[in-house]
C-alpha positions as CSV (number, residue, x, y, z in Angstrom):
1,X,7.7,-27.9,-51.6
2,X,9.0,-25.2,-54.0
3,X,12.7,-24.7,-54.0
4,X,12.1,-20.9,-53.6
5,X,10.4,-21.6,-50.3
6,X,13.5,-23.4,-49.0
7,X,15.7,-20.5,-49.9
8,X,13.3,-18.0,-48.2
9,X,13.3,-20.1,-45.1
10,X,17.1,-20.0,-45.0
11,X,17.1,-16.3,-45.5
12,X,14.5,-15.8,-42.8
13,X,16.6,-17.8,-40.4
14,X,19.7,-15.7,-41.1
15,X,17.7,-12.5,-40.5
16,X,16.5,-13.8,-37.1
17,X,20.0,-15.1,-36.2
18,X,21.7,-11.8,-36.9
19,X,18.9,-9.7,-35.3
20,X,18.3,-7.4,-38.2
21,X,18.0,-7.2,-42.0
22,X,21.1,-5.0,-42.3
23,X,23.3,-7.4,-40.2
24,X,22.2,-10.4,-42.2
25,X,22.7,-8.3,-45.4
26,X,26.4,-7.7,-44.5
27,X,26.9,-11.4,-43.6
28,X,25.3,-12.8,-46.8
29,X,26.4,-10.1,-49.2
30,X,22.8,-9.5,-50.3
31,X,20.8,-6.3,-50.4
32,X,18.4,-5.7,-47.5
33,X,15.6,-5.3,-50.0
34,X,16.2,-8.9,-51.2
35,X,16.0,-10.2,-47.6
36,X,12.9,-8.1,-46.8
37,X,11.2,-9.3,-49.9
38,X,12.0,-12.9,-49.2
39,X,10.6,-12.7,-45.6
40,X,7.5,-10.8,-46.9
41,X,6.9,-13.5,-49.6
42,X,7.3,-16.2,-47.0
43,X,4.7,-14.6,-44.7
44,X,2.3,-14.1,-47.6
45,X,2.6,-17.7,-48.7
46,X,2.0,-18.9,-45.1
47,X,-0.7,-16.3,-44.4
48,X,0.9,-15.4,-41.0
49,X,3.1,-12.8,-39.6
50,X,6.5,-14.1,-38.6
51,X,8.3,-10.9,-37.6
52,X,7.2,-7.8,-35.7
53,X,9.1,-5.0,-37.5
54,X,9.8,-1.5,-36.2
55,X,12.2,1.1,-37.5
56,X,14.8,0.1,-34.8
57,X,14.2,-3.5,-34.1
58,X,12.5,-6.8,-35.1
59,X,11.3,-9.6,-33.0
60,X,9.6,-13.0,-33.6
61,X,6.0,-13.5,-33.3
62,X,4.8,-16.5,-31.4
63,X,4.1,-18.3,-34.6
64,X,7.4,-17.0,-36.0
65,X,9.3,-18.6,-33.1
66,X,7.8,-22.0,-33.8
67,X,8.5,-21.6,-37.5
68,X,12.1,-20.5,-36.9
69,X,12.8,-23.6,-34.8
70,X,11.6,-25.8,-37.7
71,X,13.7,-23.7,-40.1
72,X,16.8,-24.4,-38.0
73,X,16.0,-28.2,-38.1
74,X,15.9,-27.9,-41.9
75,X,19.3,-26.1,-42.0
76,X,20.8,-28.5,-39.5
77,X,19.7,-31.5,-41.7
78,X,21.3,-29.8,-44.7
79,X,24.5,-29.1,-42.8
80,X,24.7,-32.8,-41.7
81,X,24.2,-33.9,-45.4
82,X,27.2,-31.7,-46.3
83,X,29.3,-33.2,-43.5
84,X,28.5,-36.7,-44.8
85,X,29.6,-36.0,-48.4
86,X,32.6,-33.9,-47.3
87,X,34.6,-37.1,-46.7
88,X,32.5,-39.9,-45.5
89,X,29.9,-40.7,-42.8
90,X,31.0,-39.6,-39.4
91,X,33.6,-37.1,-40.5
92,X,34.1,-34.3,-38.1
93,X,33.7,-31.2,-40.2
94,X,31.9,-27.9,-40.5
95,X,31.2,-24.9,-38.2
96,X,30.7,-25.8,-34.6
97,X,29.0,-23.0,-32.6
98,X,29.6,-23.4,-28.9
99,X,28.3,-21.1,-26.1
100,X,30.0,-21.0,-22.7
101,X,30.8,-18.7,-19.8
102,X,34.1,-17.0,-20.0
103,X,35.8,-19.1,-17.4
104,X,34.6,-22.4,-18.9
105,X,35.6,-21.2,-22.4
106,X,39.1,-20.4,-21.4
107,X,39.8,-23.1,-18.8
108,X,37.9,-26.1,-20.3
109,X,36.7,-25.7,-23.9
110,X,39.9,-24.4,-25.4
111,X,42.3,-27.0,-24.0
112,X,39.7,-29.8,-24.4
113,X,39.0,-29.1,-28.0
114,X,42.5,-28.1,-29.2
115,X,43.5,-31.8,-29.9
116,X,40.2,-32.4,-31.7
117,X,40.7,-29.4,-34.0
118,X,44.3,-30.5,-34.8
119,X,43.0,-33.9,-35.9
120,X,40.0,-32.5,-37.8
121,X,41.2,-29.7,-40.1
122,X,37.7,-29.3,-41.6
123,X,36.2,-28.4,-38.2
124,X,35.7,-24.7,-37.5
125,X,35.1,-23.6,-33.9
126,X,32.8,-20.6,-33.4
127,X,32.9,-19.8,-29.6
128,X,30.2,-17.5,-28.2
129,X,31.5,-16.3,-24.7
130,X,28.6,-15.2,-22.6
131,X,28.3,-15.3,-18.8
132,X,24.5,-15.4,-19.0
133,X,22.2,-18.1,-20.3
134,X,21.7,-17.8,-24.1
135,X,18.7,-18.7,-26.3
136,X,20.3,-21.7,-28.2
137,X,17.6,-21.7,-30.8
138,X,17.6,-18.0,-31.7
139,X,21.4,-17.8,-31.8
140,X,21.8,-21.1,-33.6
141,X,24.0,-22.7,-30.9
142,X,25.1,-26.3,-31.5
143,X,26.3,-26.9,-28.0
144,X,26.4,-25.1,-24.7
145,X,28.7,-25.9,-21.9
146,X,27.4,-24.6,-18.6
147,X,27.5,-25.2,-14.9
148,X,24.2,-25.3,-13.0
149,X,22.1,-25.2,-16.3
150,X,18.4,-24.8,-15.8
151,X,16.4,-27.7,-17.2
152,X,14.1,-27.0,-20.2
153,X,11.8,-29.3,-22.1
154,X,13.3,-28.0,-25.4
155,X,16.8,-28.9,-24.4
156,X,18.8,-32.0,-23.7
157,X,21.4,-31.7,-20.8
158,X,24.1,-34.3,-20.2
159,X,26.1,-34.1,-17.0
160,X,29.8,-34.3,-17.9
161,X,31.4,-33.9,-14.5
162,X,31.1,-32.8,-10.9
163,X,32.9,-29.6,-10.2
164,X,34.3,-29.1,-6.7
165,X,34.1,-25.8,-4.9
166,X,36.6,-24.6,-2.4
167,X,37.1,-21.6,-0.1
168,X,40.2,-19.6,-0.7
169,X,41.9,-16.4,0.3
170,X,45.2,-14.6,-0.5
171,X,48.2,-14.8,1.9
172,X,48.1,-11.0,2.1
173,X,44.5,-11.0,3.2
174,X,45.1,-13.7,5.9
175,X,48.1,-11.7,7.2
176,X,45.9,-8.7,7.7
177,X,42.8,-10.4,9.0
178,X,43.8,-13.8,10.3
179,X,43.0,-17.3,9.1
180,X,39.5,-18.7,9.9
181,X,39.7,-22.0,11.8
182,X,36.0,-22.8,12.0
183,X,32.7,-22.0,10.2
184,X,31.8,-19.7,13.1
185,X,35.0,-17.7,12.7
186,X,33.9,-16.7,9.1
187,X,31.6,-14.1,10.6
188,X,34.7,-12.0,11.2
189,X,35.6,-12.0,7.6
190,X,34.4,-10.5,4.3
191,X,33.4,-12.5,1.2
192,X,33.4,-11.8,-2.5
193,X,29.8,-12.4,-3.5
194,X,28.9,-14.2,-6.6
195,X,25.7,-12.7,-8.1
196,X,24.7,-15.8,-10.1
197,X,24.1,-17.7,-6.8
198,X,20.6,-17.5,-5.3
199,X,22.3,-16.3,-2.1
200,X,25.5,-14.6,-3.3
201,X,27.1,-14.2,0.2
202,X,26.1,-17.4,1.9
203,X,28.4,-20.3,2.5
204,X,26.6,-23.7,3.0
205,X,29.2,-26.0,4.5
206,X,29.1,-29.7,5.5
207,X,31.8,-31.8,7.2
208,X,32.7,-35.5,7.0
209,X,30.3,-36.5,9.8
210,X,27.4,-34.8,8.0
211,X,27.1,-31.7,10.2
212,X,26.0,-28.7,8.2
213,X,26.0,-25.0,8.7
214,X,25.0,-22.0,6.6
215,X,27.1,-18.8,7.1
216,X,25.8,-15.5,5.8
217,X,28.8,-13.2,5.4
218,X,29.3,-9.5,4.7
219,X,30.5,-8.8,1.1
220,X,33.6,-6.8,0.2
221,X,32.8,-6.9,-3.5
222,X,30.2,-8.5,-5.8
223,X,30.5,-9.8,-9.4
224,X,28.8,-12.3,-11.8
225,X,32.0,-13.3,-13.4
226,X,34.2,-16.1,-12.0
227,X,37.4,-14.8,-13.5
228,X,36.7,-11.4,-11.9
229,X,36.0,-13.1,-8.5
230,X,39.4,-14.8,-8.7
231,X,41.0,-11.4,-9.4
232,X,39.2,-9.9,-6.4
233,X,40.5,-12.7,-4.1
234,X,44.0,-12.4,-5.5
235,X,44.0,-8.7,-4.7
236,X,43.1,-9.4,-1.1
237,X,39.5,-8.2,-1.1
238,X,38.2,-11.2,0.9
239,X,37.4,-14.9,0.9
240,X,35.9,-16.5,-2.2
241,X,33.9,-19.6,-3.0
242,X,35.7,-20.8,-6.2
243,X,35.4,-23.8,-8.5
244,X,38.7,-25.7,-7.9
245,X,39.7,-25.8,-11.5
246,X,39.9,-22.0,-11.6
247,X,42.5,-21.7,-8.9
248,X,44.6,-24.9,-9.2
249,X,47.7,-23.0,-10.5
250,X,47.3,-20.2,-7.9
251,X,47.1,-22.7,-5.1
252,X,50.2,-24.7,-6.3
253,X,52.2,-21.4,-6.5
254,X,51.1,-20.3,-3.0
255,X,49.3,-17.3,-4.4
256,X,46.1,-18.5,-2.8
257,X,45.4,-20.6,0.4
258,X,42.8,-23.3,0.8
259,X,40.6,-22.7,3.9
260,X,38.6,-25.0,6.1
261,X,39.7,-28.1,4.3
262,X,37.6,-30.3,6.7
263,X,34.4,-28.6,5.4
264,X,32.9,-29.0,1.9
265,X,30.9,-26.7,-0.2
266,X,28.0,-28.2,-2.3
267,X,29.9,-28.1,-5.6
268,X,28.3,-27.9,-9.0
269,X,27.8,-30.0,-12.2
270,X,29.0,-29.1,-15.6
271,X,26.6,-29.9,-18.5
272,X,26.6,-30.3,-22.2
273,X,23.4,-28.8,-23.5
274,X,22.0,-29.4,-27.0
275,X,18.8,-29.0,-28.8
276,X,16.6,-32.0,-29.2
277,X,17.5,-33.8,-32.4
278,X,16.9,-37.3,-33.8
279,X,20.6,-37.5,-34.4
280,X,23.4,-35.2,-33.2
281,X,26.0,-34.2,-35.9
282,X,29.4,-36.0,-35.5
283,X,31.1,-32.7,-34.7
284,X,28.8,-32.2,-31.7
285,X,29.2,-35.7,-30.4
286,X,32.9,-35.6,-30.8
287,X,33.2,-32.2,-29.0
288,X,31.1,-33.5,-26.0
289,X,33.3,-36.6,-25.7
290,X,36.5,-34.5,-25.9
291,X,35.3,-32.1,-23.2
292,X,34.1,-35.0,-21.0
293,X,37.5,-36.8,-21.3
294,X,39.3,-33.5,-20.5
295,X,37.2,-32.9,-17.4
296,X,38.0,-36.4,-16.1
297,X,41.7,-35.3,-15.9
298,X,41.0,-32.3,-13.7
């Protein structure tokens, strides 16, 4: 394979990753004409169209998507080679691009990986905070940490921990509307709906003797962000179904109150999601282990 072809593949990947020739131009310090010419030459040599171009946007063709994935594998292999020679096999080094929802990034990833970064000065964290599922291939994500991740044949998901969910309210709300003492009494209350659930305002509850009940409640507010849901409940908008790690401090300070402790919500899993690779880079494996160990302490 010609060395020029490898360079064009790398430039093509950068254009796709940044979403435009101009953005890639600014990142690489190259003229847009250089990038455009490289992609055109690549398409000509392959006799296929890789990108659909308009004056305002570009997108991958079906063939371009497949080719881009292979280009990323090439770049990943090159990056791993650099990591090996940087200081020996297994050194934790290089840029680690992680995707996570805002609550997970702040409450889990940052404290979990801080010790790893201190021990690995050549490791650079690049955190993409997004409350929606991202395309790991297109955005060149090394690792995604998510709860309730949808399975995909092109991804590998490893369950790191179970996350408990609890029902909470503020003392102020309970003073105004009373404290529910049974699932049936929830009908008299309002809930803060979470839009990422299939049924945002429904509480599926189960007790220790395996009795189950599903309560559909009237919402007082709706959001797709866990941190915002916590803010709503702190302001007394209503009850909220929260992951326990998000409200531990508020519960210990008495700013929130645990409700219906004899009944359990389904809970969720938290997953480390990676692209399928023959061998994961040391930085990815180390990050997964660090996050897993941190979760075991929660």
